N, C-alpha and C positions, 0 to 999 in steps of 0.2 A: 221167644220169650218177650213178654211186654216190657217196655222201657219205663213204665210207671206203675205205681200201686194205687188202688182206690180204697180210701178209708172213709168211714161214716162218722161224722162228729156227733157228739151228744146233741139231741134235739132240745134247743132252748125252749121250744113251745111246750115241752113236757114238764118244764120247771117253773113256768109262770102261768098266771091266770089267763083265761081266754081274752079278757079285756085288755091285758097287757100285750098279748101277742097281736091282737087286732090294732092296737095303738102303734106298735112297731111297723106294721105294714102300711098304716095310713099316714104315718109321719113323714117328715121331710126326707129327701134322699140320704141325708147324713145318717139317719137311723137304720138304713137298710144295708149296712155293710156286713153281710154275714160271712163273706170270704176273708181269709187271712191276708189277702193282697200280697202274697209272697212272690208271685209272678216269676217263678223259675229262679229264685235266688239260690246261689250255691251254698249259702250258710244262713243261719238265722241269728238274730241278735244274741250276743253273749250274755245278756241279762237274764236269760232263762225263759224268755217269752216263747209261747208255743204257736206254731202255725195253725191255721184253722179259723174258728170263729172268734173274733176279737170281742171286747166289751161292747155292749149295745146300750145306748141311753134313751130313755123316754123322758122328755122334758115338759115341765109345766111352768106356770108363771112364777111360782115360789119355790119349787123343788124339782129335782131330777132323780130318777131311779135308774141305776146302772146295773145291768145283768152281766154276770161272768159265767160262761158255759162250763168252766173247769173248776169251779169252787162251790162250796156249800157253807152257808146258804148262798144261792146264786145272785140274790138281789141286794143292793146297797143303796140307801136313800141319802141324798146329798142336798143340803140347803142352798142349792144353786138353781135359780130360775133362768130359763132360756127358751128360744124358739126351737132349738135343736142343738145337738152336740156330738162330737166324736172324741174318742179317747185314744191315747198313745199306748205303746207297749210300756212295760216296766223298763226304764231307760238306763239305769245304772245300779251300782251296788247299794245305793241309798234308797232304792225302791221308788225313785221319782216317777210319777205317773201324771200325765198332763191331760186336761180336759179342755178342748177348744169349743167354746160356745158362741152361737150366733144370736144376737138380739135384733130381730127383724125390724121392729119399729124404729130403733135407733141406728140401724145399719152399722152395727158395731160388733167386732169379734173380741172375745175376752178369753185368755188362756189362764187356767188355774193349775197350780201344782197341788195335787190332792193330798200327798203325805204331809206337807207342811201347811196346807190350807191357805195358800197365798195366791194373789193375782200376780202373774208373771209379766204380762204385757197386754195392751189393748190396741186394737186397730180400727180406725174409723174408715169404713168403706165409702168410696166416692161413686160407686156404681152398684148395680144390683148383683147380689150373690146368687148364682143358680145352683151351685153344688160345691161341696167341700169334703175332704176326707184326709185321714192320716196316711202318711207314706212311711214304710219301715225304714229305719235309719241306715240299713245296709245300702239303700239306694243312693244316699246322699251324704257320704262321709261321716256316718254315725251322728249326724245332726238331727235334732227334732225338726221335722218338716211336715207342713200341711199343704195340700193341693187346693187351690181356690179357683173355681171356674165362674167367670162372669160373661156377659154378652160379648166381650172382646176376645176372650180366650182363656187359657190356663196359666196359672201363676204358682210358683213355688214360694212358700212363706216359711222362713226360719225364724221363729219368734225369739229364740235365745241368742241370736247374733247381735253384735253391737249396733248394727244398722238393720233392724228387722223389717226392711221394706220388701214387699212381694216382688218377685222377679218374673216377668212374663217368659214362658218357655214355648208356647205355641199360640197361634191365632186360630179362631174358629174357621175362617174361610167360608166360601159359599156352601160347602158340603154340610157344615154344622151350624150355619147361621139360623137363628130362631128355633133350633132343635132343643127339645127337652133332654137333659142329660140324665141317664138312668144309672150308669155305673162307670167306674174308672179304675184303672190300675196301671202301674208301670213295671217294666222288667228289663232284663239284660244288664250289661255292665260295659263301661268304657275302658275297663282294664286298669284304671288309675287307683292309687292307694290314698287312704286318709281323706282329707277334706276335698280332694279333687275327684273322688269317686262319684259317678253319675250313672243313672239309668240311661238306656239307649232308645227305648220305644214306649209309647203310651197306647193303651187300648181303651177306646171309648165306645159305650153303647148308648144309643140315643133314639128318639122317635119324634115325629111331628106332634104338635100339641093337640091335634084332633083326636077325639076318643076312638079307640080301636085301631090306631095306627100301628103298623108293624114295627118291630124292634130292628134297628140298624146297627152295624158295627164298623168301626174305623180304626186303623192303626195310624199313629202319628209319630214321625221321627223326632227325636229330641236332640238332634245335632245342629240345630239352628237353621236348618233348611225349611222347616215347617211343611214337610211333605205329608199329605194326608192320603192314605190308601183305603178306599172303600173295600170292606171285607164281604159284607152281605147287606141286602136291603130287607131281609126278612129272616131273622135268626132266632133260635130258641135260647141259645146261651153261648158264651164265649169266655176264654181265659187265656192267660199266658202261662207257659210252663217250660221247665228245663230239667232233664234228668240230673239229679244232684251228683251222681257219681261220675258223670262224663266230663266235667269241666274243673280243672284246677283253679284255685282262686289266689290272686286276682288275674283275670284275663278278659280280653274283649269278647263279648258274645251277645248274640241276639236270642231271645227266648223262642220256643216253639209256640205256635198259635193253635189253640184248641177251639173248635167250633162244634155246635150241635144244631142241626137243621132238621126240619120235618119234610120228608119227601114221601108223598103218597102214603101218609099215615104211618110212616116209619121214622123213628129218630135215628139219624146218622151222625156219628161222632167222627170228626176229621182232625188229624194232627198234621200241621204243615210247618215248613221251615220259612223263616223270614230272611231276606237278603237285603243289605243296604247298598248304596251307590258305589261303595268300594269293593263290593264282592264278598264282604263278610257275611257269614250266615250262622245258623244254629250250630 
């Protein structure tokens, strides 16, 4: 009996014009977050958010169009100009939804709360921003959290905190130095409750900047040791996963690692356990 089910989300490409679909694929990495980034979480946000495809933004100088795969009509136009943006889940009973925008010319991040149409916080970047995305609140004590990747490494940014300064959680190291970040997710749990809840592992896909370079995958420990584990130097796809029925919550766990590789013109899907330095595993 398989430990997981495969479901097909609604194709957002069937709900938007070809020009919009092409803009999503051409845009910055923040627009290409088609996965729900649930990473084997044992539960989803109590706000009613759905795993799967999250909101996707196409940004212009004066406005942004946000597409929702589970609503009709699927598109919503917002008078917010940006170089790119990511959106949060519906965070609470007040239907608070946050849009994290990057203004590349000014090197500035701006977070909007969409239901109240207000600016929550701004962040002036001191270095280049290579990649950013929203992290589900289950990973970080129910707090609104964004992941920022710079040439230095990965940072957790909680813009609603009293001192919303990004906190570095891993360094790039020689393995990821100068690599182009393609995708990112976090998974697992440290077993703590409330504001002390944290994810245990990050999964990064990256490639060299040269055209035609293969896609590489790495796991990074989030326990402060900054251990970087190469998974593959030529991969078709990868994700973190955990059977929802097998783990009570909260408890310490590491997610399963799912990879897809091309071997002799055949796609091979592999599911493997991760183990940390203390012997904890999936």
